[in-house]
C-alpha positions, 0 to 999 in steps of 0.5 A: 784834552790839548787846546786848540789855537787858530791864531790870525785865521779867516775860517769858512763854511765849516764845522768847528767844535769850540770846547778847548778851542783858543781863537785870537784875530780870527774870522769865522764866517757861514760857520757852523759852531758846536758847543758843549759845555767845555772851556774855550776863549777867543779874542779879537774874534768875529763871527760873520752868520755863525750857526750855534749847536748847544749839546750836553750839558751847555744844552740843558743850561741852555734850556734851564735858563729859556725854561725859567725867563732868563733868556729872551725870546726872539720878537716876530715883528706886528702884524699888521691889522687887515686894511690899516694904512702902512707905515713907510 
C-alpha cells in the first residue's frame, strides 16, 4: 500500500485513516483519526481537539496495555463533601 503524504495543509473536521500516511508541517483540527496499527509518520504537525479511534491490532494493543496498567486512566476532579468550604 503506498504512503499518502500531506504537506503544509490544514485539515479540519475530517475523518482520516492515519495508517500509511505521512504528515509534515500540517495542522489537524477537530478531526476523527483512525489507527489500525499500520506505518505512519508526522513531523512538525499539530493536532487540535482531534479524536483518536483505534481499530484491529491497534485496539487490541491499546486494550492490553490498559488492562495491565501501563496506561493511566483519566482522573476526574475530586468532589468536595457537602457543606465543605469551596476553594477559589
